[in-house]
DRENDO-1510 file (C-alpha; in Angstrom, 1 decimal, always signed):
<recs>
REC; n; res; u; v; w
REC; 1; UNK; +3.0; +5.4; -5.9 .
REC; 2; UNK; +5.1; +8.2; -4.8 .
REC; 3; UNK; +5.7; +9.0; -8.4 .
REC; 4; UNK; +4.7; +12.2; -10.2 .
REC; 5; UNK; +2.7; +10.5; -12.9 .
REC; 6; UNK; +0.2; +8.8; -10.5 .
REC; 7; UNK; -0.2; +11.9; -8.4 .
REC; 8; UNK; -1.4; +14.0; -11.3 .
REC; 9; UNK; -4.0; +11.5; -12.4 .
REC; 10; UNK; -5.9; +11.2; -9.1 .
REC; 11; UNK; -9.2; +12.7; -10.3 .
REC; 12; UNK; -12.0; +10.2; -10.6 .
REC; 13; UNK; -14.6; +12.9; -10.7 .
REC; 14; UNK; -14.4; +16.4; -12.0 .
REC; 15; UNK; -16.4; +19.4; -10.8 .
REC; 16; UNK; -16.2; +21.3; -14.1 .
REC; 17; UNK; -19.1; +21.6; -16.5 .
REC; 18; UNK; -19.9; +18.5; -18.6 .
REC; 19; UNK; -18.7; +20.0; -21.9 .
REC; 20; UNK; -15.3; +20.9; -20.4 .
REC; 21; UNK; -15.0; +17.4; -19.0 .
REC; 22; UNK; -15.7; +15.8; -22.3 .
REC; 23; UNK; -13.1; +18.0; -24.0 .
REC; 24; UNK; -10.5; +17.2; -21.3 .
REC; 25; UNK; -11.4; +13.5; -21.5 .
REC; 26; UNK; -10.7; +13.4; -25.2 .
REC; 27; UNK; -7.4; +15.3; -24.7 .
REC; 28; UNK; -6.4; +12.8; -22.0 .
REC; 29; UNK; -7.2; +9.9; -24.4 .
REC; 30; UNK; -5.1; +11.4; -27.1 .
REC; 31; UNK; -2.1; +11.9; -24.8 .
REC; 32; UNK; -2.6; +8.9; -22.4 .
REC; 33; UNK; +0.5; +8.1; -20.5 .
REC; 34; UNK; +1.8; +11.7; -20.5 .
REC; 35; UNK; +1.6; +14.0; -17.5 .
REC; 36; UNK; -1.3; +16.4; -17.5 .
REC; 37; UNK; +0.1; +19.5; -15.9 .
REC; 38; UNK; -2.0; +21.5; -13.5 .
REC; 39; UNK; -4.6; +18.9; -12.6 .
REC; 40; UNK; -5.7; +19.0; -9.0 .
REC; 41; UNK; -5.0; +16.0; -6.8 .
REC; 42; UNK; -7.8; +14.2; -5.0 .
REC; 43; UNK; -7.1; +14.9; -1.3 .
REC; 44; UNK; -8.9; +11.7; -0.2 .
REC; 45; UNK; -6.4; +9.7; -2.3 .
REC; 46; UNK; -3.5; +11.6; -1.0 .
REC; 47; UNK; -4.7; +10.9; +2.6 .
REC; 48; UNK; -5.1; +7.2; +1.8 .
REC; 49; UNK; -1.6; +7.1; +0.3 .
REC; 50; UNK; -0.1; +8.7; +3.4 .
REC; 51; UNK; -2.1; +6.4; +5.7 .
REC; 52; UNK; -0.6; +3.4; +3.7 .
REC; 53; UNK; +2.9; +4.6; +4.4 .
REC; 54; UNK; +2.2; +5.0; +8.1 .
REC; 55; UNK; +0.6; +1.5; +8.3 .
REC; 56; UNK; +3.6; -0.1; +6.6 .
REC; 57; UNK; +5.9; +1.6; +9.0 .
REC; 58; UNK; +3.9; +0.6; +12.1 .
REC; 59; UNK; +3.6; -3.0; +10.8 .
REC; 60; UNK; +7.4; -3.3; +10.5 .
REC; 61; UNK; +7.9; -1.8; +13.9 .
REC; 62; UNK; +6.3; -4.9; +15.6 .
REC; 63; UNK; +6.7; -7.6; +12.9 .
REC; 64; UNK; +9.8; -9.3; +14.3 .
REC; 65; UNK; +8.5; -9.4; +17.9 .
REC; 66; UNK; +5.1; -10.6; +16.7 .
REC; 67; UNK; +6.5; -13.6; +14.8 .
REC; 68; UNK; +8.7; -14.6; +17.8 .
REC; 69; UNK; +5.6; -14.4; +20.1 .
REC; 70; UNK; +3.6; -16.5; +17.7 .
REC; 71; UNK; +6.0; -19.4; +17.9 .
REC; 72; UNK; +6.5; -19.0; +21.7 .
REC; 73; UNK; +2.7; -19.4; +22.3 .
REC; 74; UNK; +0.6; -18.1; +25.1 .
REC; 75; UNK; +2.0; -20.5; +27.7 .
REC; 76; UNK; +5.7; -19.7; +27.3 .
REC; 77; UNK; +7.3; -18.7; +30.6 .
REC; 78; UNK; +7.9; -15.0; +30.9 .
REC; 79; UNK; +11.6; -14.1; +31.3 .
REC; 80; UNK; +13.7; -11.0; +31.1 .
REC; 81; UNK; +16.1; -13.1; +29.1 .
REC; 82; UNK; +13.4; -13.4; +26.4 .
REC; 83; UNK; +11.5; -10.0; +26.5 .
REC; 84; UNK; +9.2; -11.1; +23.8 .
REC; 85; UNK; +7.7; -13.7; +26.1 .
REC; 86; UNK; +5.9; -10.9; +27.8 .
REC; 87; UNK; +4.0; -10.2; +24.6 .
REC; 88; UNK; +3.3; -13.9; +24.0 .
REC; 89; UNK; +1.8; -14.2; +27.5 .
REC; 90; UNK; -0.5; -11.2; +27.1 .
REC; 91; UNK; -3.5; -12.1; +25.0 .
REC; 92; UNK; -4.8; -8.5; +25.0 .
REC; 93; UNK; -1.5; -7.2; +23.7 .
REC; 94; UNK; -1.3; -10.0; +21.1 .
REC; 95; UNK; -4.8; -9.0; +19.9 .
REC; 96; UNK; -3.7; -5.4; +19.4 .
REC; 97; UNK; -0.5; -6.4; +17.6 .
REC; 98; UNK; -2.3; -9.0; +15.5 .
REC; 99; UNK; -4.7; -6.3; +14.3 .
REC; 100; UNK; -1.7; -4.1; +13.4 .
REC; 101; UNK; -0.4; -7.0; +11.3 .
REC; 102; UNK; -3.2; -6.5; +8.8 .
REC; 103; UNK; -1.8; -3.1; +8.1 .
REC; 104; UNK; +1.3; -4.4; +6.4 .
REC; 105; UNK; -0.4; -6.3; +3.5 .
REC; 106; UNK; -3.1; -3.6; +3.4 .
REC; 107; UNK; -0.5; -0.8; +2.9 .
REC; 108; UNK; +1.2; -2.8; +0.2 .
REC; 109; UNK; -2.0; -3.5; -1.7 .
REC; 110; UNK; -2.9; +0.2; -1.5 .
REC; 111; UNK; +0.6; +1.1; -2.8 .
REC; 112; UNK; -0.1; -1.0; -6.0 .
REC; 113; UNK; -3.8; -0.3; -6.2 .
REC; 114; UNK; -3.6; +3.5; -6.4 .
REC; 115; UNK; -1.2; +3.4; -9.3 .
REC; 116; UNK; -3.3; +0.8; -11.2 .
REC; 117; UNK; -6.5; +2.7; -10.5 .
REC; 118; UNK; -5.4; +5.8; -12.2 .
REC; 119; UNK; -2.7; +4.6; -14.6 .
REC; 120; UNK; -4.5; +1.8; -16.4 .
REC; 121; UNK; -7.8; +3.5; -17.3 .
REC; 122; UNK; -5.9; +6.3; -19.0 .
REC; 123; UNK; -4.1; +3.8; -21.1 .
REC; 124; UNK; -7.3; +1.8; -21.9 .
REC; 125; UNK; -8.8; +4.9; -23.5 .
REC; 126; UNK; -5.9; +5.1; -26.0 .
REC; 127; UNK; -5.3; +1.4; -26.4 .
REC; 128; UNK; -7.0; +1.2; -29.8 .
REC; 129; UNK; -5.4; +4.4; -31.3 .
REC; 130; UNK; -2.5; +4.5; -33.7 .
REC; 131; UNK; +0.9; +5.2; -32.1 .
REC; 132; UNK; -0.3; +3.7; -28.8 .
REC; 133; UNK; +2.7; +1.5; -28.2 .
REC; 134; UNK; +5.2; +4.2; -29.1 .
REC; 135; UNK; +3.6; +6.6; -26.8 .
REC; 136; UNK; +3.5; +4.2; -23.9 .
REC; 137; UNK; +7.0; +3.0; -24.5 .
REC; 138; UNK; +8.3; +6.5; -24.0 .
REC; 139; UNK; +6.2; +7.2; -21.0 .
REC; 140; UNK; +6.9; +3.9; -19.4 .
REC; 141; UNK; +10.6; +4.3; -19.9 .
REC; 142; UNK; +10.6; +7.5; -18.1 .
REC; 143; UNK; +8.7; +6.0; -15.2 .
REC; 144; UNK; +11.1; +3.1; -14.9 .
REC; 145; UNK; +14.0; +5.5; -15.0 .
REC; 146; UNK; +12.5; +7.5; -12.1 .
REC; 147; UNK; +12.2; +4.3; -10.0 .
REC; 148; UNK; +15.7; +3.2; -10.8 .
REC; 149; UNK; +17.0; +6.7; -10.0 .
REC; 150; UNK; +15.3; +6.6; -6.6 .
REC; 151; UNK; +16.9; +3.3; -5.7 .
REC; 152; UNK; +20.3; +4.5; -6.9 .
REC; 153; UNK; +20.0; +7.7; -5.0 .
REC; 154; UNK; +19.3; +6.1; -1.6 .
REC; 155; UNK; +21.8; +3.3; -2.3 .
REC; 156; UNK; +24.5; +5.9; -2.8 .
REC; 157; UNK; +23.6; +7.6; +0.4 .
REC; 158; UNK; +23.7; +4.3; +2.4 .
REC; 159; UNK; +27.1; +3.5; +0.8 .
REC; 160; UNK; +28.4; +6.9; +1.8 .
REC; 161; UNK; +27.1; +6.4; +5.4 .
REC; 162; UNK; +28.8; +2.9; +5.4 .
REC; 163; UNK; +32.1; +4.6; +4.5 .
REC; 164; UNK; +31.9; +6.7; +7.7 .
REC; 165; UNK; +30.2; +4.0; +9.8 .
REC; 166; UNK; +31.4; +0.5; +8.8 .
REC; 167; UNK; +28.6; -1.2; +10.8 .
REC; 168; UNK; +26.1; +0.3; +8.4 .
REC; 169; UNK; +27.6; -1.4; +5.4 .
REC; 170; UNK; +26.0; -4.7; +6.5 .
REC; 171; UNK; +22.6; -3.4; +5.4 .
REC; 172; UNK; +23.8; -2.8; +1.8 .
REC; 173; UNK; +24.4; -6.4; +0.9 .
REC; 174; UNK; +23.3; -7.5; -2.6 .
REC; 175; UNK; +20.6; -9.7; -1.0 .
REC; 176; UNK; +18.9; -6.6; +0.3 .
REC; 177; UNK; +18.7; -5.2; -3.2 .
REC; 178; UNK; +17.1; -8.3; -4.7 .
REC; 179; UNK; +15.1; -9.9; -1.9 .
REC; 180; UNK; +14.2; -7.1; +0.5 .
REC; 181; UNK; +13.4; -4.5; -2.2 .
REC; 182; UNK; +11.0; -7.0; -3.8 .
REC; 183; UNK; +8.1; -4.6; -3.6 .
REC; 184; UNK; +10.0; -1.9; -5.5 .
REC; 185; UNK; +11.0; -4.3; -8.2 .
REC; 186; UNK; +7.4; -5.5; -8.4 .
REC; 187; UNK; +6.2; -2.0; -8.8 .
REC; 188; UNK; +8.7; -1.4; -11.6 .
REC; 189; UNK; +7.5; -4.6; -13.3 .
REC; 190; UNK; +3.8; -3.6; -13.0 .
REC; 191; UNK; +4.5; -0.1; -14.4 .
REC; 192; UNK; +6.3; -1.8; -17.3 .
REC; 193; UNK; +3.4; -4.2; -17.9 .
REC; 194; UNK; +0.7; -1.5; -17.5 .
REC; 195; UNK; +0.4; -0.7; -21.3 .
REC; 196; UNK; +0.0; -4.4; -22.0 .
REC; 197; UNK; -2.6; -4.9; -19.2 .
REC; 198; UNK; -4.6; -1.9; -20.5 .
REC; 199; UNK; -4.4; -3.3; -24.1 .
REC; 200; UNK; -5.8; -6.7; -23.0 .
REC; 201; UNK; -8.6; -5.0; -21.0 .
REC; 202; UNK; -9.5; -2.9; -23.9 .
REC; 203; UNK; -9.7; -6.0; -26.2 .
REC; 204; UNK; -11.7; -8.0; -23.7 .
REC; 205; UNK; -14.1; -5.3; -22.8 .
REC; 206; UNK; -15.4; -4.4; -19.3 .
REC; 207; UNK; -17.8; -7.3; -18.9 .
REC; 208; UNK; -15.4; -10.1; -20.0 .
REC; 209; UNK; -12.5; -8.5; -18.1 .
REC; 210; UNK; -14.7; -8.5; -14.9 .
REC; 211; UNK; -15.4; -12.2; -15.3 .
REC; 212; UNK; -11.8; -13.1; -15.9 .
REC; 213; UNK; -10.7; -11.0; -12.9 .
REC; 214; UNK; -13.3; -12.7; -10.7 .
REC; 215; UNK; -12.0; -16.2; -11.7 .
REC; 216; UNK; -8.4; -15.2; -11.1 .
REC; 217; UNK; -9.3; -13.6; -7.8 .
REC; 218; UNK; -10.9; -16.9; -6.5 .
REC; 219; UNK; -8.0; -19.0; -7.7 .
REC; 220; UNK; -5.3; -16.7; -6.3 .
REC; 221; UNK; -6.8; -16.5; -2.8 .
REC; 222; UNK; -7.6; -20.2; -2.7 .
REC; 223; UNK; -3.9; -20.8; -3.2 .
REC; 224; UNK; -3.1; -18.0; -0.7 .
REC; 225; UNK; -5.2; -19.8; +1.9 .
REC; 226; UNK; -3.2; -22.9; +1.3 .
REC; 227; UNK; +0.1; -21.1; +1.6 .
REC; 228; UNK; -0.9; -19.2; +4.8 .
REC; 229; UNK; -2.0; -22.5; +6.5 .
REC; 230; UNK; +0.9; -24.7; +5.4 .
REC; 231; UNK; +4.0; -22.6; +4.9 .
REC; 232; UNK; +4.5; -20.9; +8.2 .
REC; 233; UNK; +7.1; -23.3; +9.5 .
REC; 234; UNK; +9.5; -22.1; +6.8 .
REC; 235; UNK; +9.3; -18.4; +7.9 .
REC; 236; UNK; +12.6; -16.8; +7.1 .
REC; 237; UNK; +13.7; -19.6; +4.8 .
REC; 238; UNK; +11.9; -18.7; +1.6 .
REC; 239; UNK; +13.6; -18.2; -1.7 .
REC; 240; UNK; +12.5; -16.2; -4.6 .
REC; 241; UNK; +12.2; -19.3; -6.8 .
REC; 242; UNK; +9.7; -21.0; -4.5 .
REC; 243; UNK; +6.2; -20.8; -6.0 .
REC; 244; UNK; +4.7; -20.0; -2.6 .
REC; 245; UNK; +7.0; -17.0; -2.4 .
REC; 246; UNK; +6.0; -15.9; -5.9 .
REC; 247; UNK; +2.3; -15.9; -4.8 .
REC; 248; UNK; +3.1; -12.6; -3.2 .
REC; 249; UNK; +4.0; -11.1; -6.6 .
REC; 250; UNK; +0.9; -12.7; -8.1 .
REC; 251; UNK; -1.3; -11.3; -5.4 .
REC; 252; UNK; +0.0; -7.8; -5.8 .
REC; 253; UNK; -0.2; -8.0; -9.6 .
REC; 254; UNK; -3.9; -8.9; -9.1 .
REC; 255; UNK; -4.4; -5.9; -6.9 .
REC; 256; UNK; -2.7; -3.6; -9.5 .
REC; 257; UNK; -4.8; -5.0; -12.4 .
REC; 258; UNK; -8.1; -5.2; -10.5 .
REC; 259; UNK; -7.7; -1.6; -9.3 .
REC; 260; UNK; -7.2; -0.6; -13.0 .
REC; 261; UNK; -10.4; -2.4; -13.9 .
REC; 262; UNK; -12.2; -0.7; -11.1 .
REC; 263; UNK; -10.8; +2.7; -12.2 .
REC; 264; UNK; -11.9; +1.9; -15.8 .
REC; 265; UNK; -15.5; +1.1; -14.5 .
REC; 266; UNK; -15.6; +4.4; -12.5 .
REC; 267; UNK; -14.4; +6.3; -15.6 .
REC; 268; UNK; -17.1; +4.7; -17.8 .
REC; 269; UNK; -19.8; +5.4; -15.3 .
REC; 270; UNK; -18.8; +9.0; -15.0 .
REC; 271; UNK; -18.7; +9.5; -18.8 .
REC; 272; UNK; -22.1; +7.8; -19.2 .
REC; 273; UNK; -23.7; +10.0; -16.6 .
REC; 274; UNK; -22.2; +13.0; -18.3 .
REC; 275; UNK; -23.6; +12.0; -21.6 .
REC; 276; UNK; -27.0; +11.3; -20.1 .
REC; 277; UNK; -27.1; +14.7; -18.5 .
REC; 278; UNK; -26.2; +16.3; -21.7 .
REC; 279; UNK; -29.1; +14.5; -23.5 .
REC; 280; UNK; -31.6; +15.2; -20.7 .
REC; 281; UNK; -32.0; +11.6; -19.7 .
REC; 282; UNK; -34.3; +11.1; -16.8 .
REC; 283; UNK; -32.7; +10.3; -13.4 .
REC; 284; UNK; -29.3; +11.0; -14.9 .
REC; 285; UNK; -28.2; +12.4; -11.5 .
REC; 286; UNK; -28.7; +9.0; -9.8 .
REC; 287; UNK; -25.6; +7.2; -9.0 .
REC; 288; UNK; -25.2; +3.4; -8.7 .
REC; 289; UNK; -24.6; +2.2; -5.1 .
REC; 290; UNK; -21.1; +1.0; -5.9 .
REC; 291; UNK; -20.1; +4.6; -6.8 .
REC; 292; UNK; -21.1; +6.1; -3.4 .
REC; 293; UNK; -18.4; +6.5; -0.8 .
REC; 294; UNK; -20.7; +5.6; +2.1 .
REC; 295; UNK; -21.2; +2.1; +0.6 .
REC; 296; UNK; -17.5; +1.4; +0.7 .
REC; 297; UNK; -17.0; +2.9; +4.1 .
REC; 298; UNK; -19.7; +0.5; +5.4 .
REC; 299; UNK; -17.6; -2.3; +3.8 .
REC; 300; UNK; -14.5; -1.1; +5.7 .
REC; 301; UNK; -16.4; -1.1; +9.0 .
REC; 302; UNK; -17.9; -4.5; +8.5 .
REC; 303; UNK; -14.5; -6.0; +7.5 .
REC; 304; UNK; -12.8; -4.4; +10.6 .
REC; 305; UNK; -15.5; -5.9; +12.8 .
REC; 306; UNK; -15.1; -9.3; +11.3 .
REC; 307; UNK; -11.3; -9.1; +11.6 .
REC; 308; UNK; -11.6; -8.0; +15.2 .
REC; 309; UNK; -13.8; -10.9; +16.1 .
REC; 310; UNK; -11.8; -13.5; +14.2 .
REC; 311; UNK; -8.6; -12.2; +15.7 .
REC; 312; UNK; -10.0; -12.3; +19.2 .
REC; 313; UNK; -11.2; -15.9; +18.7 .
REC; 314; UNK; -7.7; -17.0; +17.5 .
REC; 315; UNK; -5.9; -15.2; +20.3 .
REC; 316; UNK; -7.9; -17.2; +22.9 .
REC; 317; UNK; -6.7; -20.5; +21.5 .
REC; 318; UNK; -4.0; -22.6; +23.0 .
REC; 319; UNK; -1.7; -21.9; +20.0 .
REC; 320; UNK; -1.2; -18.7; +18.0 .
REC; 321; UNK; -0.4; -20.5; +14.7 .
REC; 322; UNK; -3.9; -20.0; +13.3 .
REC; 323; UNK; -3.8; -16.4; +14.4 .
REC; 324; UNK; -0.7; -15.9; +12.2 .
REC; 325; UNK; -2.5; -17.4; +9.2 .
REC; 326; UNK; -5.1; -14.7; +9.3 .
REC; 327; UNK; -2.6; -11.9; +8.4 .
REC; 328; UNK; +0.1; -14.0; +6.8 .
REC; 329; UNK; +1.9; -11.5; +4.5 .
REC; 330; UNK; +0.2; -10.9; +1.1 .
REC; 331; UNK; -2.0; -13.9; +1.4 .
REC; 332; UNK; -4.4; -12.1; +3.8 .
REC; 333; UNK; -7.8; -11.9; +2.2 .
REC; 334; UNK; -8.9; -9.5; +4.9 .
REC; 335; UNK; -6.1; -7.1; +4.1 .
REC; 336; UNK; -6.9; -7.3; +0.4 .
REC; 337; UNK; -10.7; -6.7; +0.9 .
REC; 338; UNK; -10.0; -3.8; +3.2 .
REC; 339; UNK; -7.7; -2.3; +0.6 .
REC; 340; UNK; -10.3; -2.5; -2.2 .
REC; 341; UNK; -13.0; -0.9; +0.0 .
REC; 342; UNK; -10.6; +1.8; +1.2 .
REC; 343; UNK; -9.5; +2.6; -2.3 .
REC; 344; UNK; -13.1; +2.9; -3.6 .
REC; 345; UNK; -14.2; +4.9; -0.6 .
REC; 346; UNK; -11.4; +7.4; -1.3 .
REC; 347; UNK; -12.0; +7.5; -5.0 .
REC; 348; UNK; -15.8; +7.8; -4.9 .
REC; 349; UNK; -17.1; +11.3; -3.9 .
REC; 350; UNK; -19.6; +11.5; -1.0 .
REC; 351; UNK; -23.2; +12.5; -1.6 .
REC; 352; UNK; -22.7; +15.6; +0.5 .
REC; 353; UNK; -19.2; +16.9; +1.2 .
REC; 354; UNK; -18.8; +18.8; +4.4 .
REC; 355; UNK; -15.1; +18.6; +4.9 .
REC; 356; UNK; -12.9; +21.3; +3.3 .
REC; 357; UNK; -9.2; +21.2; +4.0 .
REC; 358; UNK; -7.1; +24.3; +3.8 .
REC; 359; UNK; -4.6; +24.7; +1.0 .
REC; 360; UNK; -1.7; +24.4; +3.5 .
REC; 361; UNK; -3.1; +21.2; +4.9 .
REC; 362; UNK; -3.5; +19.8; +1.4 .
REC; 363; UNK; +0.1; +20.8; +0.5 .
REC; 364; UNK; +1.5; +19.1; +3.6 .
REC; 365; UNK; -0.4; +15.9; +3.0 .
REC; 366; UNK; +0.6; +15.8; -0.7 .
REC; 367; UNK; +4.2; +16.5; +0.2 .
REC; 368; UNK; +4.4; +13.6; +2.7 .
REC; 369; UNK; +2.3; +11.2; +0.5 .
REC; 370; UNK; +4.6; +11.7; -2.4 .
REC; 371; UNK; +7.4; +10.0; -0.4 .
REC; 372; UNK; +5.9; +6.5; -0.4 .
REC; 373; UNK; +8.3; +5.1; -2.9 .
REC; 374; UNK; +11.3; +6.7; -1.3 .
REC; 375; UNK; +10.1; +5.4; +2.1 .
REC; 376; UNK; +10.0; +1.9; +0.8 .
REC; 377; UNK; +13.6; +2.1; -0.4 .
REC; 378; UNK; +14.9; +3.8; +2.8 .
REC; 379; UNK; +13.1; +1.3; +5.0 .
REC; 380; UNK; +15.0; -1.5; +3.3 .
REC; 381; UNK; +18.4; +0.0; +2.5 .
REC; 382; UNK; +18.7; +2.1; +5.7 .
REC; 383; UNK; +17.1; -0.4; +8.1 .
REC; 384; UNK; +19.9; +0.5; +10.6 .
REC; 385; UNK; +18.1; +3.8; +11.3 .
REC; 386; UNK; +15.0; +2.0; +12.7 .
REC; 387; UNK; +17.2; -0.6; +14.5 .
REC; 388; UNK; +18.8; +2.2; +16.4 .
REC; 389; UNK; +15.5; +3.8; +17.3 .
REC; 390; UNK; +14.1; +0.4; +18.4 .
REC; 391; UNK; +17.2; -0.4; +20.6 .
REC; 392; UNK; +17.0; +3.1; +22.2 .
REC; 393; UNK; +13.3; +3.4; +22.9 .
REC; 394; UNK; +11.4; +0.2; +22.4 .
REC; 395; UNK; +13.5; -2.6; +23.6 .
REC; 396; UNK; +13.8; -1.2; +27.2 .
REC; 397; UNK; +10.0; -1.1; +27.4 .
REC; 398; UNK; +9.7; -4.7; +26.4 .
REC; 399; UNK; +12.3; -5.7; +28.9 .
REC; 400; UNK; +10.5; -3.8; +31.6 .
REC; 401; UNK; +7.2; -5.6; +30.7 .
REC; 402; UNK; +9.0; -8.9; +31.0 .
REC; 403; UNK; +10.2; -8.0; +34.5 .
REC; 404; UNK; +6.8; -7.3; +35.9 .
REC; 405; UNK; +4.8; -9.9; +37.8 .
REC; 406; UNK; +1.2; -8.7; +37.5 .
REC; 407; UNK; -0.7; -9.6; +34.3 .
REC; 408; UNK; -2.4; -6.2; +34.3 .
REC; 409; UNK; +0.8; -4.3; +34.8 .
REC; 410; UNK; +2.4; -6.3; +32.0 .
REC; 411; UNK; -0.4; -5.4; +29.7 .
REC; 412; UNK; -0.1; -1.7; +30.6 .
REC; 413; UNK; +3.6; -1.7; +29.9 .
REC; 414; UNK; +3.0; -3.5; +26.6 .
REC; 415; UNK; +0.3; -1.0; +25.7 .
REC; 416; UNK; +2.9; +1.8; +26.3 .
REC; 417; UNK; +5.4; -0.1; +24.1 .
REC; 418; UNK; +2.8; -0.3; +21.3 .
REC; 419; UNK; +1.8; +3.4; +21.6 .
REC; 420; UNK; +5.5; +4.5; +21.6 .
REC; 421; UNK; +6.3; +2.3; +18.7 .
REC; 422; UNK; +3.3; +3.7; +16.7 .
REC; 423; UNK; +4.3; +7.3; +17.5 .
REC; 424; UNK; +8.0; +6.7; +16.6 .
REC; 425; UNK; +6.9; +5.1; +13.4 .
REC; 426; UNK; +4.8; +8.1; +12.5 .
REC; 427; UNK; +7.8; +10.4; +13.3 .
REC; 428; UNK; +10.0; +8.1; +11.1 .
REC; 429; UNK; +7.6; +8.4; +8.2 .
REC; 430; UNK; +7.5; +12.2; +8.5 .
REC; 431; UNK; +11.3; +12.6; +8.6 .
REC; 432; UNK; +11.9; +10.2; +5.7 .
REC; 433; UNK; +9.1; +11.7; +3.5 .
REC; 434; UNK; +10.2; +15.3; +4.1 .
REC; 435; UNK; +13.8; +14.4; +3.3 .
REC; 436; UNK; +12.5; +12.6; +0.1 .
REC; 437; UNK; +10.4; +15.7; -0.8 .
REC; 438; UNK; +13.2; +18.2; -0.2 .
REC; 439; UNK; +16.2; +16.3; -1.5 .
REC; 440; UNK; +15.4; +13.4; -3.9 .
REC; 441; UNK; +12.5; +15.0; -5.9 .
REC; 442; UNK; +14.4; +18.3; -6.6 .
REC; 443; UNK; +17.3; +16.2; -7.8 .
REC; 444; UNK; +15.0; +14.2; -10.1 .
REC; 445; UNK; +13.6; +17.5; -11.4 .
REC; 446; UNK; +17.1; +18.6; -12.3 .
REC; 447; UNK; +17.5; +15.6; -14.6 .
REC; 448; UNK; +13.9; +16.0; -15.9 .
REC; 449; UNK; +12.5; +12.8; -14.3 .
REC; 450; UNK; +10.1; +14.7; -12.1 .
REC; 451; UNK; +8.1; +17.9; -12.0 .
</recs>
């Protein structure tokens, strides 16, 4: 998602006159899969992209402690020897961290959805034309080369760092490249499969594609519910060959394809309304409810309210196992639904726009948001960076919380631990994304893999 080709296609609606939109739409169809220089990015999508990076960073800041607290349970004795026991004993703090846990799968879904939402519809428009596969093969090859170059660049930096600091080399094991970078490899696979997905959608048509997508959605999340409720005991012992582990890939593939279908529906609706206006059709200005931003924002609020209540109920139980199932990795239906609503809220224009960002603010957001792929790679290959931050700033706060006697005082210290962790995560994102923007992207431009 941090790639150049998705950034330049984030324009679900165009403010230009209808005739110009039709011309540009035909031009895009003729050159689908190739970058369209000079197109303005949708600021709402860039903000969503940046928010996804931050959510993923904050999620990882507390994941390990949250999992430990889950298995300790609320009645585990509080001890300085086990600082996480302070978190396990505080139901209020557990509720806050549990809500944060939805952010991880949500950010991952957003990562895949934004690419699918803008990449697949462009291909669908050209799927029936001659030369489609040759054109997509060239474009897809370039995208794959960019992803591999990004991984190679950061791997080289970590290896150099390991040469000067031997303790760092432990983070560059081959297992990290295969297992921990799974989301990057999934992204590469989805990008490679995008032309085929678009071709299938084009052949099925919008209606039949929607029916198939609905059936697959029900089946996938029925299996995900089973995995979330039965597979938690094996946390940390999963292999890539286990079908339950592979459900993660299936879930994100569904997000990528479903977002492409939604983007295709938005595109068709926009084109139909443009044609209706041109022919003077009555009520052509009326927009369906599902294309209005407020509708999806209401969905986000309702889902957050439901998640808050469900999480509170699970926190008050004698065991935290059911609490963990609610936000269990990619199986979380709440995270998926929140991602769909957030994507559509960002892609659909509001009825009345009152917010106008300055060009400088837009440039800053776009610069940081473009680093989401780089951040994924750095977060995995250079995990020693966050470990050092955690040991220096966060661990002492957790130890201090475990040393306190008063329950209210413990919660206050844990609230400070959460707040500091969130702020450090934000700073971590800014540093990594700025480095990515100022170093990696210029290097890729030098080899003509980015613009």
